[in-house]
DOMARVO-45239 format. One record per residue (C-alpha): z, x, y. Coordinates in steps of 0.2 Angstrom, whole numbers, m for minus. Example, Ala and Ser with C-alpha at 12.3 -4.5 7.8 and 13.67 -1.06 7.14 Angstrom:
SITE      c3      c1      c2
SITE      39      62     m22
SITE      36      68      m5
***
This chain:
SITE      c3      c1      c2
SITE      85    m256    m316
SITE      83    m268    m302
SITE      90    m264    m285
SITE     108    m261    m289
SITE     114    m259    m271
SITE     133    m258    m275
SITE     132    m243    m286
SITE     119    m234    m275
SITE     129    m236    m259
SITE     146    m231    m267
SITE     137    m216    m275
SITE     130    m209    m258
SITE     145    m213    m247
SITE     155    m203    m260
SITE     142    m189    m259
SITE     141    m188    m240
SITE     160    m187    m239
SITE     162    m174    m253
SITE     148    m163    m246
SITE     152    m166    m228
SITE     134    m169    m225
SITE     136    m174    m207
SITE     148    m160    m202
SITE     140    m152    m186
SITE     141    m134    m181
SITE     144    m129    m163
SITE     130    m117    m163
SITE     112    m119    m170
SITE      95    m113    m167
SITE      90    m131    m166
SITE      91    m141    m150
SITE     107    m150    m148
SITE     109    m169    m146
SITE     126    m178    m143
SITE     127    m196    m148
SITE     143    m205    m144
SITE     150    m223    m146
SITE     164    m230    m136
SITE     178    m227    m148
SITE     188    m243    m154
SITE     205    m248    m152
SITE     211    m251    m170
SITE     217    m269    m170
SITE     225    m278    m185
SITE     210    m290    m187
SITE     198    m276    m192
SITE     180    m277    m189
SITE     169    m293    m188
SITE     150    m292    m189
SITE     149    m291    m170
SITE     158    m274    m169
SITE     146    m263    m178
SITE     131    m268    m168
SITE     132    m253    m156
SITE     138    m241    m170
SITE     123    m246    m181
SITE     111    m242    m166
SITE     119    m225    m163
SITE     119    m221    m181
SITE     100    m225    m183
SITE      97    m214    m168
SITE     108    m200    m174
SITE      99    m200    m191
SITE      82    m200    m183
SITE      86    m186    m172
SITE      92    m175    m187
SITE      76    m178    m196
SITE      67    m174    m180
SITE      74    m157    m180
SITE      90    m158    m169
SITE     108    m152    m171
SITE     116    m169    m169
SITE     134    m172    m165
SITE     139    m190    m169
SITE     158    m191    m169
SITE     171    m205    m171
SITE     189    m208    m167
SITE     202    m220    m161
SITE     209    m226    m144
SITE     226    m229    m153
SITE     238    m231    m139
SITE     239    m249    m132
SITE     248    m265    m129
SITE     244    m275    m146
SITE     253    m262    m157
SITE     268    m262    m145
SITE     269    m281    m144
SITE     269    m281    m163
SITE     283    m268    m163
SITE     293    m279    m151
SITE     291    m294    m163
SITE     295    m285    m179
SITE     304    m269    m175
SITE     291    m259    m184
SITE     286    m243    m175
SITE     269    m244    m167
SITE     264    m228    m175
SITE     265    m237    m192
SITE     255    m252    m187
SITE     242    m241    m179
SITE     240    m230    m195
SITE     238    m246    m206
SITE     225    m253    m194
SITE     216    m236    m193
SITE     215    m236    m212
SITE     207    m253    m212
SITE     194    m247    m199
SITE     190    m231    m208
SITE     187    m241    m224
SITE     175    m253    m215
SITE     166    m240    m206
SITE     163    m229    m221
SITE     156    m244    m231
SITE     143    m247    m218
SITE     136    m229    m221
SITE     139    m221    m204
SITE     134    m203    m202
SITE     149    m198    m192
SITE     156    m180    m192
SITE     174    m186    m198
SITE     180    m168    m197
SITE     181    m170    m178
SITE     191    m187    m179
SITE     203    m189    m164
SITE     217    m201    m161
SITE     223    m203    m144
SITE     241    m207    m150
SITE     243    m190    m159
SITE     253    m177    m151
SITE     240    m163    m153
SITE     228    m174    m144
SITE     239    m181    m130
SITE     245    m163    m127
SITE     229    m161    m118
SITE     229    m177    m109
SITE     246    m172    m102
SITE     239    m155     m98
SITE     225    m163     m87
SITE     238    m173     m78
SITE     247    m157     m74
SITE     231    m150     m67
SITE     228    m165     m56
SITE     246    m164     m50
SITE     243    m145     m46
SITE     227    m149     m36
SITE     222    m156     m19
SITE     205    m161     m12
SITE     198    m150       1
SITE     185    m159      12
SITE     178    m142      19
SITE     173    m137       1
SITE     171    m155      m5
SITE     180    m152     m21
SITE     197    m151     m29
SITE     207    m134     m28
SITE     223    m127     m34
SITE     238    m133     m23
SITE     241    m114     m21
SITE     226    m113      m9
SITE     234    m127       2
SITE     251    m118       2
SITE     242    m102       8
SITE     234    m112      22
SITE     251    m119      27
SITE     258    m101      27
SITE     244     m94      38
SITE     240    m108      50
SITE     251    m123      47
SITE     242    m140      45
SITE     230    m138      60
SITE     215    m133      50
SITE     218    m143      34
SITE     205    m156      31
SITE     211    m165      15
SITE     211    m182       6
SITE     229    m186       8
SITE     242    m199      13
SITE     241    m206      31
SITE     259    m200      35
SITE     257    m182      33
SITE     266    m171      45
SITE     259    m160      59
SITE     267    m142      59
SITE     265    m124      63
SITE     267    m110      50
SITE     284    m107      57
SITE     289    m125      54
SITE     283    m124      36
SITE     293    m108      33
SITE     308    m117      40
SITE     307    m131      28
SITE     318    m132      13
SITE     310    m131      m5
SITE     313    m150      m7
SITE     305    m154      10
SITE     290    m143       5
SITE     288    m152     m11
SITE     289    m169      m2
SITE     275    m164       9
SITE     264    m157      m5
SITE     266    m173     m14
SITE     256    m182       0
SITE     241    m170      m5
SITE     242    m169     m24
SITE     228    m178     m33
SITE     241    m187     m43
SITE     257    m193     m34
SITE     271    m206     m32
SITE     270    m220     m20
SITE     275    m238     m18
SITE     261    m249     m23
SITE     257    m267     m25
SITE     255    m270     m43
SITE     252    m284     m56
SITE     269    m286     m63
SITE     271    m296     m80
SITE     289    m299     m83
SITE     286    m306    m101
SITE     277    m290    m106
SITE     288    m279     m96
SITE     274    m269     m88
SITE     261    m267     m74
SITE     244    m274     m79
SITE     227    m268     m72
SITE     216    m281     m63
SITE     205    m284     m77
SITE     220    m288     m88
SITE     224    m303     m77
SITE     215    m320     m77
SITE     220    m333     m65
SITE     237    m327     m62
SITE     241    m325     m81
SITE     240    m310     m93
SITE     225    m310    m103
SITE     236    m305    m118
SITE     248    m318    m121
SITE     245    m329    m106
SITE     261    m324     m97
SITE     264    m327     m78
SITE     259    m312     m67
SITE     265    m309     m50
SITE     262    m296     m36
SITE     276    m284     m34
SITE     279    m268     m25
SITE     284    m253     m36
SITE     286    m234     m35
SITE     271    m229     m46
SITE     261    m214     m51
SITE     243    m215     m43
SITE     228    m204     m45
SITE     217    m200     m29
SITE     201    m206     m36
SITE     196    m211     m18
SITE     194    m192     m15
SITE     178    m193     m26
SITE     171    m209     m19
SITE     156    m202     m11
SITE     152    m190     m26
SITE     154    m205     m38
SITE     142    m215     m28
SITE     129    m201     m26
SITE     131    m197     m45
SITE     124    m214     m50
SITE     107    m208     m44
SITE     106    m194     m57
SITE     110    m203     m73
SITE     100    m215     m84
SITE     112    m230     m85
SITE     108    m249     m84
SITE     106    m254     m66
SITE     118    m268     m67
SITE     132    m256     m72
SITE     127    m244     m58
SITE     127    m259     m46
SITE     145    m264     m52
SITE     151    m246     m48
SITE     143    m246     m31
SITE     151    m262     m27
SITE     168    m256     m33
SITE     167    m240     m23
SITE     161    m251      m8
SITE     155    m239       4
SITE     155    m246      22
SITE     150    m238      38
SITE     160    m245      53
SITE     174    m241      65
SITE     193    m240      64
SITE     202    m250      78
SITE     220    m251      84
SITE     227    m268      89
SITE     244    m265      99
SITE     258    m276      93
SITE     265    m287     107
SITE     283    m283     110
SITE     296    m297     107
SITE     314    m298     113
SITE     326    m291     101
SITE     312    m287      88
SITE     311    m270      81
SITE     294    m266      73
SITE     292    m249      64
SITE     274    m247      71
SITE     266    m249      88
SITE     249    m255      82
SITE     240    m263      67
SITE     224    m253      62
SITE     209    m263      56
SITE     193    m256      49
SITE     177    m266      53
SITE     159    m264      49
SITE     155    m275      64
SITE     163    m267      79
SITE     150    m275      90
SITE     159    m292      87
SITE     176    m286      93
SITE     175    m297     109
SITE     174    m312      97
SITE     191    m309      89
SITE     201    m325      89
SITE     215    m320      77
SITE     221    m305      66
SITE     226    m307      47
SITE     238    m296      37
SITE     239    m296      18
SITE     255    m306      13
SITE     262    m290       5
SITE     259    m279      20
SITE     274    m269      24
SITE     274    m275      43
SITE     275    m294      38
SITE     295    m294      38
SITE     295    m286      55
SITE     282    m297      64
SITE     288    m313      57
SITE     298    m323      69
SITE     313    m334      65
SITE     303    m350      68
SITE     289    m345      56
SITE     301    m337      43
SITE     301    m351      31
SITE     282    m354      31
SITE     279    m336      28
SITE     292    m334      14
SITE     284    m349       5
SITE     266    m343       7
SITE     271    m326       0
SITE     279    m334     m15
SITE     263    m344     m18
SITE     252    m328     m16
SITE     262    m318     m29
SITE     256    m330     m43
SITE     238    m325     m40
SITE     230    m309     m46
SITE     220    m298     m34
SITE     204    m303     m43
SITE     208    m321     m41
SITE     211    m319     m23
SITE     195    m310     m20
SITE     185    m322     m30
SITE     192    m338     m22
SITE     180    m340      m6
SITE     182    m359      m5
SITE     201    m361      m2
SITE     207    m359      15
SITE     226    m355      17
SITE     237    m344      28
SITE     253    m344      38
SITE     256    m339      56
SITE     269    m325      58
SITE     273    m331      76
SITE     268    m314      83
SITE     253    m308      93
SITE     243    m292      95
SITE     232    m286     110
SITE     213    m284     108
SITE     211    m266     114
SITE     194    m270     122
SITE     197    m287     131
SITE     216    m286     133
SITE     218    m304     126
SITE     233    m310     116
SITE     227    m313      98
SITE     238    m323      85
SITE     244    m313      70
SITE     242    m322      53
SITE     244    m318      35
SITE     232    m324      22
SITE     229    m320       3
SITE     211    m316       5
SITE     217    m299      13
SITE     224    m287       1
SITE     236    m273       5
SITE     228    m260      m5
SITE     210    m263       2
SITE     207    m253      18
SITE     222    m255      30
SITE     228    m272      23
SITE     222    m280      39
SITE     206    m288      45
SITE     200    m295      62
SITE     194    m313      62
SITE     178    m316      71
SITE     174    m335      67
SITE     157    m335      76
SITE     150    m321      65
SITE     158    m323      48
SITE     159    m340      38
SITE     176    m336      30
SITE     183    m333      47
SITE     174    m348      54
SITE     182    m359      40
SITE     199    m352      43
SITE     198    m354      62
SITE     192    m372      60
SITE     206    m376      48
SITE     219    m369      59
SITE     212    m374      76
SITE     208    m357      82
SITE     194    m352      95
SITE     176    m349      90
SITE     168    m338     103
SITE     150    m335     104
SITE     146    m316     106
SITE     127    m315     105
SITE     114    m326     113
SITE     104    m326      97
SITE     118    m335      87
SITE     113    m353      83
SITE     124    m369      79
SITE     140    m360      78
SITE     149    m377      80
SITE     142    m381      63
SITE     144    m364      54
SITE     145    m345      57
SITE     129    m335      62
SITE     130    m317      57
SITE     115    m312      66
SITE     113    m295      75
SITE      98    m301      85
SITE      99    m305     103
SITE     109    m298     118
SITE     128    m299     119
SITE     137    m312     129
SITE     156    m315     132
SITE     158    m297     128
SITE     164    m288     143
SITE     156    m271     146
SITE     143    m273     132
SITE     136    m289     139
SITE     117    m288     139
SITE     116    m274     127
SITE     107    m275     110
SITE     116    m271      93
SITE     112    m252      92
SITE     117    m248     110
SITE     132    m259     109
SITE     139    m251      93
SITE     136    m233     100
SITE     145    m238     117
SITE     160    m246     109
SITE     163    m232      97
SITE     162    m219     111
SITE     174    m230     122
SITE     187    m233     107
SITE     187    m214     104
SITE     189    m210     123
SITE     203    m223     125
SITE     211    m216     109
SITE     212    m234     101
SITE     199    m231      88
SITE     184    m221      81
SITE     168    m223      70
SITE     173    m221      52
SITE     166    m222      34
SITE     177    m233      23
SITE     177    m235       4
SITE     184    m251      m4
SITE     189    m242     m20
SITE     208    m238     m20
SITE     217    m224     m29
SITE     220    m228     m47
SITE     238    m233     m53
SITE     243    m222     m67
SITE     258    m229     m76
SITE     264    m242     m88
SITE     282    m247     m90
SITE     279    m247    m109
SITE     283    m236    m124
SITE     267    m234    m134
SITE     258    m222    m122
SITE     257    m204    m117
SITE     274    m198    m109
SITE     271    m191     m92
SITE     276    m173     m92
SITE     287    m174     m76
SITE     306    m173     m73
SITE     315    m177     m57
SITE     327    m166     m47
SITE     335    m173     m32
SITE     323    m188     m33
SITE     308    m176     m32
SITE     295    m175     m47
SITE     292    m158     m55
SITE     281    m153     m70
SITE     288    m147     m86
SITE     282    m130     m91
SITE     264    m129     m99
SITE     271    m120    m114
SITE     282    m135    m117
SITE     268    m147    m120
SITE     266    m159    m129
SITE     281    m169    m122
SITE     282    m180    m137
SITE     287    m198    m137
SITE     306    m200    m142
SITE     312    m212    m154
SITE     320    m228    m147
SITE     330    m242    m155
SITE     320    m256    m147
SITE     303    m257    m138
SITE     309    m268    m124
SITE     315    m263    m106
SITE     333    m258    m104
SITE     346    m271     m99
SITE     346    m263     m82
SITE     327    m265     m80
SITE     321    m248     m84
SITE     306    m245     m95
SITE     308    m244    m114
SITE     309    m224    m113
SITE     326    m227    m104
SITE     333    m231    m121
SITE     330    m214    m128
SITE     346    m205    m132
SITE     349    m187    m126
SITE     331    m187    m119
SITE     332    m176    m103
SITE     324    m160     m97
SITE     335    m145     m99
SITE     349    m157    m103
SITE     351    m162     m85
SITE     336    m169     m77
SITE     328    m186     m80
SITE     311    m188     m87
SITE     298    m200     m80
SITE     301    m216     m90
SITE     284    m224     m87
SITE     270    m219     m99
SITE     251    m216     m95
SITE     239    m231     m94
SITE     227    m236    m108
SITE     213    m227     m99
SITE     221    m209     m99
SITE     216    m204    m117
SITE     198    m211    m116
SITE     194    m202     m99
SITE     190    m185    m107
SITE     189    m188    m126
SITE     170    m182    m127
SITE     176    m164    m124
SITE     189    m165    m138
SITE     175    m170    m150
SITE     166    m154    m146
SITE     181    m143    m152
SITE     193    m155    m160
SITE     205    m143    m168
SITE     207    m130    m154
SITE     226    m126    m151
SITE     223    m116    m136
SITE     212    m127    m125
SITE     206    m145    m124
SITE     189    m137    m129
SITE     183    m119    m130
SITE     171    m113    m116
SITE     158    m109    m130
SITE     158    m127    m137
SITE     157    m134    m119
SITE     143    m123    m115
SITE     134    m128    m130
SITE     136    m147    m130
SITE     137    m149    m111
SITE     139    m167    m110
SITE     134    m183    m120
SITE     116    m187    m121
SITE     117    m205    m127
SITE     133    m216    m125
SITE     133    m233    m132
SITE     146    m246    m128
SITE     151    m262    m119
SITE     147    m266    m100
SITE     164    m273     m98
SITE     170    m255     m95
SITE     159    m253     m80
SITE     173    m251     m67
SITE     187    m245     m79
SITE     184    m232     m92
SITE     166    m227     m86
SITE     173    m224     m68
SITE     188    m215     m73
SITE     179    m204     m85
SITE     167    m199     m71
SITE     181    m195     m60
SITE     190    m184     m73
SITE     174    m175     m77
SITE     170    m171     m59
SITE     188    m165     m57
SITE     187    m153     m72
SITE     171    m147     m66
SITE     179    m143     m49
SITE     192    m132     m58
SITE     178    m123     m68
SITE     183    m130     m85
SITE     167    m139     m88
SITE     149    m137     m82
SITE     142    m154     m79
SITE     145    m166     m65
SITE     142    m182     m75
SITE     149    m185     m93
SITE     136    m197    m100
SITE     117    m194     m97
SITE     111    m210    m104
SITE     121    m226    m107
SITE     116    m241    m117
SITE     126    m257    m116
SITE     124    m267    m133
SITE     124    m286    m131
SITE     137    m296    m139
SITE     135    m305    m156
SITE     141    m322    m153
SITE     148    m333    m166
SITE     139    m347    m174
SITE     152    m361    m177
SITE     151    m375    m190
SITE     158    m392    m188
SITE     163    m407    m199
SITE     165    m424    m191
SITE     180    m435    m194
SITE     178    m453    m192
SITE     189    m461    m178
SITE     194    m480    m179
SITE     191    m491    m164
SITE     209    m490    m159
SITE     208    m471    m159
SITE     217    m467    m175
SITE     209    m453    m185
SITE     204    m457    m203
SITE     203    m446    m218
SITE     184    m449    m219
SITE     171    m435    m214
SITE     153    m440    m211
SITE     138    m428    m212
SITE     130    m422    m196
SITE     114    m432    m198
SITE     124    m448    m200
SITE     138    m445    m187
SITE     129    m455    m173
SITE     133    m471    m183
SITE     151    m468    m181
SITE     164    m463    m168
SITE     169    m446    m173
SITE     179    m430    m168
SITE     172    m413    m172
SITE     183    m400    m182
SITE     179    m382    m183
SITE     176    m376    m201
SITE     176    m359    m208
SITE     158    m352    m208
SITE     161    m342    m224
SITE     162    m358    m234
SITE     145    m365    m227
SITE     128    m359    m233
SITE     113    m365    m224
SITE     123    m378    m215
SITE     128    m385    m232
SITE     147    m387    m234
SITE     156    m381    m250
SITE     167    m396    m251
SITE     179    m389    m264
SITE     182    m373    m254
SITE     184    m384    m238
SITE     198    m394    m247
SITE     207    m378    m250
SITE     204    m372    m232
SITE     211    m389    m225
SITE     222    m396    m239
SITE     225    m412    m228
SITE     207    m417    m233
SITE     210    m415    m252
SITE     208    m434    m255
SITE     196    m436    m240
SITE     180    m447    m242
SITE     164    m437    m238
SITE     149    m447    m232
SITE     134    m436    m238
SITE     116    m434    m234
SITE     105    m433    m249
SITE     120    m428    m259
SITE     125    m414    m247
SITE     137    m413    m233
SITE     128    m405    m218
SITE     138    m396    m205
SITE     135    m396    m186
SITE     131    m380    m177
SITE     136    m372    m160
SITE     135    m355    m153
SITE     152    m349    m146
SITE     162    m333    m144
SITE     166    m326    m161
SITE     185    m328    m163
SITE     198    m332    m177
SITE     203    m348    m168
SITE     185    m355    m170
SITE     184    m350    m188
SITE     167    m342    m185
SITE     172    m324    m188
SITE     161    m316    m201
SITE     168    m302    m210
SITE     156    m288    m214
SITE     166    m284    m230
SITE     160    m301    m237
SITE     141    m298    m233
SITE     141    m280    m239
SITE     149    m286    m255
SITE     135    m299    m257
SITE     120    m290    m250
SITE     124    m272    m247
SITE     127    m261    m231
SITE     108    m257    m229
SITE     105    m275    m228
SITE     118    m278    m215
SITE     112    m263    m205
SITE      94    m269    m204
SITE      99    m287    m202
SITE     110    m283    m187
SITE      95    m274    m179
SITE      83    m288    m184
SITE      93    m301    m174
SITE      86    m296    m157
SITE      85    m283    m144
SITE     100    m271    m144
SITE     105    m275    m126
SITE     104    m294    m127
SITE     117    m305    m133
SITE     112    m316    m148
SITE     121    m328    m160
SITE     125    m323    m178
SITE     117    m333    m191
SITE     120    m327    m209
SITE     106    m338    m215
SITE      93    m325    m211
SITE     100    m311    m221
SITE      92    m316    m237
SITE      75    m311    m230
SITE      81    m293    m226
SITE      88    m291    m244
SITE      72    m297    m252
SITE      63    m284    m241
SITE      74    m270    m248
SITE      71    m276    m266
SITE      52    m276    m263
SITE      53    m259    m256
SITE      63    m253    m271
SITE      49    m261    m282
SITE      36    m250    m275
SITE      43    m236    m284
SITE      45    m245    m301
SITE      35    m253    m314
SITE      38    m270    m322
SITE      51    m263    m333
SITE      60    m256    m318
SITE      56    m238    m323
SITE      52    m225    m310
SITE      33    m225    m309
SITE      26    m214    m295
SITE       9    m206    m296
SITE       3    m189    m289
SITE     m14    m196    m286
SITE     m22    m194    m269
SITE     m19    m209    m258
SITE     m33    m220    m252
SITE     m38    m221    m234
SITE     m30    m239    m233
SITE     m14    m232    m240
SITE     m13    m218    m228
SITE     m18    m230    m214
SITE      m3    m241    m218
SITE       9    m226    m219
SITE       4    m218    m203
SITE       4    m235    m194
SITE      23    m236    m198
SITE      26    m218    m194
SITE      20    m220    m177
SITE      28    m237    m174
SITE      45    m232    m179
SITE      45    m216    m169
SITE      40    m226    m153
SITE      52    m240    m157
SITE      67    m228    m160
SITE      63    m218    m144
SITE      64    m233    m134
SITE      79    m241    m143
SITE      68    m256    m149
SITE      76    m256    m166
SITE      72    m275    m170
SITE      54    m272    m169
SITE      54    m258    m182
SITE      62    m270    m195
SITE      48    m282    m193
SITE      35    m267    m195
SITE      44    m261    m210
SITE      41    m278    m218
SITE      23    m278    m214
SITE      21    m260    m221
SITE      29    m264    m237
SITE      18    m280    m239
SITE       2    m270    m236
SITE       7    m256    m248
SITE      12    m269    m261
SITE      m5    m278    m259
SITE     m14    m261    m261
SITE      m3    m258    m277
SITE       2    m241    m270
SITE      13    m230    m280
SITE       7    m213    m273
SITE      21    m200    m270
SITE      12    m193    m255
SITE      14    m211    m246
SITE      30    m217    m253
SITE      40    m200    m250
SITE      36    m201    m232
SITE      40    m219    m231
SITE      57    m216    m238
SITE      60    m203    m224
SITE      54    m215    m210
SITE      65    m229    m217
SITE      81    m218    m219
SITE      89    m220    m202
SITE      90    m239    m205
SITE      94    m240    m223
SITE     101    m223    m228
SITE     108    m227    m245
SITE      93    m234    m254
SITE      82    m221    m246
SITE      94    m207    m252
SITE      93    m214    m270
SITE      74    m215    m270
SITE      73    m197    m262
SITE      84    m191    m276
SITE      74    m200    m289
SITE      58    m192    m282
SITE      65    m175    m287
SITE      72    m169    m271
SITE      88    m159    m273
SITE      94    m158    m255
SITE     100    m173    m245
SITE      87    m184    m236
SITE      97    m180    m220
SITE      89    m163    m220
SITE      71    m169    m222
SITE      58    m168    m208
SITE      51    m184    m200
SITE      32    m185    m205
SITE      20    m180    m193
SITE       8    m194    m187
SITE     m10    m191    m189
SITE     m21    m202    m178
SITE     m36    m198    m189
SITE     m30    m210    m202
SITE     m30    m224    m189
SITE     m49    m222    m186
SITE     m59    m235    m193
SITE     m74    m227    m203
SITE     m77    m241    m215
SITE     m79    m260    m214
SITE     m77    m273    m227
SITE     m93    m283    m225
SITE     m92    m301    m230
SITE    m108    m304    m240
SITE    m115    m322    m239
SITE    m129    m330    m250
SITE    m137    m344    m241
SITE    m122    m345    m229
SITE    m109    m345    m242
SITE     m97    m330    m243
SITE     m97    m323    m260
SITE     m89    m306    m259
SITE     m84    m292    m248
SITE     m91    m274    m249
SITE     m83    m259    m241
SITE     m97    m249    m232
SITE     m97    m234    m220
SITE     m99    m239    m202
SITE    m111    m225    m200
SITE    m124    m234    m211
SITE    m139    m242    m203
SITE    m146    m259    m207
SITE    m160    m252    m220
SITE    m147    m242    m229
SITE    m135    m256    m230
SITE    m148    m268    m237
SITE    m153    m256    m250
SITE    m135    m254    m256
SITE    m132    m273    m256
SITE    m147    m277    m266
SITE    m142    m264    m279
SITE    m124    m271    m281
SITE    m121    m279    m298
SITE    m110    m293    m291
SITE    m124    m297    m278
SITE    m137    m298    m291
SITE    m127    m310    m301
SITE    m126    m322    m286
SITE    m145    m320    m283
SITE    m148    m325    m301
SITE    m164    m314    m303
SITE    m172    m320    m287
SITE    m178    m310    m272
SITE    m171    m314    m255
SITE    m183    m321    m242
SITE    m173    m312    m229
SITE    m158    m300    m227
SITE    m149    m302    m211
SITE    m137    m287    m207
SITE    m126    m288    m191
SITE    m118    m270    m191
SITE    m100    m270    m192
SITE    m100    m289    m194
SITE    m109    m298    m208
SITE    m122    m298    m222
SITE    m132    m314    m226
SITE    m145    m316    m240
SITE    m157    m330    m238
SITE    m164    m335    m255
***
């Protein structure tokens, strides 16, 4: 029979499932290789053709590694907590678990029909209690840990308590809150249990504190920075404001330097590493205290404002100080005369996200508080302002303005009429723009006048420390990660409150399961949805934490659960972790650079500190697959001169003859840009009676590359393509579109060529009656050369993740073997193995037809033999009187005399000579043979 892809693919998908072909053992004599995809959130829309791109690449690599002799772990699961299911629950009243289950079933069906070699026995779902039990357990370990700067790692909180008991706080070097107490061992002993817990909370790696957050009232939750666009929630487009709330945070800042240095040890795309470096934002500089000038009748809860600067050498050029609008001191330093301006400015700032505030470098805005601070080195009064380019959570929430050396400061000073002081004789044209040079000698700079940069910095740092108004310091831009959402559909935080102090539930009480609630909205008093749970309290008396964990919690450790997915006693056994170590290849989107990928590295390092895992970094190699963009189609509606829309649609090639407006059309009813008019009328019933102005009897649509989305009707469902061409065709075509890391437009028009290739490959094994016709004869040198050329090429391509070039090479190889009329088992069986990672269904079927009893997944990749690539023959073109008559294959070892003898004895040559003896025989070795008659 001809290539019956539907039956073949269903057969082998069923076989793999029933036989658990890809189930992986946690121990093997083979070397291990761990391939992982960023697992999906199962949305209701299911997969479109852009989603499987990375999965196909990882599957090709996994299948290749198996036949290269590796024990491959290639798992899959679902990141199944999240906002979309909860929003649907709010709208419909349906429990998010039901929606999630339905969506997962759709995803599983779609993934299975693409033929992925996942080990489904290890499937995980972050929303299942037996999984999030261990997410809660990791939270508890973080709560019970502190970061010891002396050992440069996290330690059990018990070791901190032991230090307090032995020597008080004097010898403690920790990453902690700024407001920790100084005390002796006797002071610690005298504290109540509650006071001790309050102090320990300032050291714990997960802790409660008041934080400025992105609050979305419509969604009833805090949003991460990357979930906010231009002051509105990315999901739903609701207004977002800056708000102070008591929130759980995680002390990721403790790991800033290790996160930075670890980037040098992993094989990741440089842009991703650079994004993380910038996010961590290491700066070497100085911390400086500006004393707040006293005002009559004003009580300010601080004597000074601390500023971090990387240019302490410019301190004599400070002409103003700026606080973040949400800084805790703003209400105290704002004078009555400036109160209205400050209030209005703060209200305006709340409408912007932090990302928008950081990104907007052109707008100059601010408000004067009416107060002054004193420059510690010059003694001068400096105006105190607020401005939205300063963020409370970055550094100290205050910056010093040096207009002569910083362009943003210069624009601010010019806008508000503040002084611009030259501080280096090397600065040029500071009346036109700032000059950030470090060249030259200092002027207008008190005791550092006449010094160069290096000497000035050293002198200033020493002076600041001596005067106790500052010191040299390394700062990181990265803030501690907010760890809470005021939503229902997330992991409950295993904490209860007693007298307002948080305590962990007992470890044996895990998991703390999500309670049932009547509605998925905040309570009438503004509490998170968990506040609706009836009779939900710890030991029937203490309130549980009502926030749930953020979306990144369950994905920050999931690679370890895949190693030992059903372990009831640990998140993974020591034996499994020792064997698999970490992920060898991780494939996913670059959009997670400063979210999931950073948090995962943080949790991994923490688990290593406590001795639960062995590796410092979770993912050895990372590949970011490019985006498959949509290829939109358009029809063109004719518009009257007065602007009225008509019911006439004109084909693309004729549209310039009319005034038109373009309308998106469903790409699934367009074939090679030709519109199926009858299906279009069903798609847009308002055009049932429309007039269609055609080109050569066809309506040709316009084309544009855009993001693939339902609103543009350019989403291509893989189900449709698999139904028409098969999963093997889809897999190869997605790879054929271009390099894995690059974005590229989807164009269904080219898929037919890949389908024809697979049919041609199938035909190699069959005769004209579609009967299997494979010969056991010895292959020719030409056939072996074609085979070993593709063996070498595919091996090299897969090892460097150049999957698109392999597809082209397969086509060339099959064309060559077709031309050679090759049906030799020795060639075709090896070719089946080489193609199998790309097209697993057709190759499994042919492998079986060739008489093999075991799955192709257990075959061995053919060994490349370079001897078959050596050219020892040449096809000489033979000319008679300058006209080429035939080609003769002759050994390249033959000399001219022997070649002449063979040529003259050839029957075909004699036919062209017609009984005549050549006057001359010209032989150019390895080039041509010419007979002159």
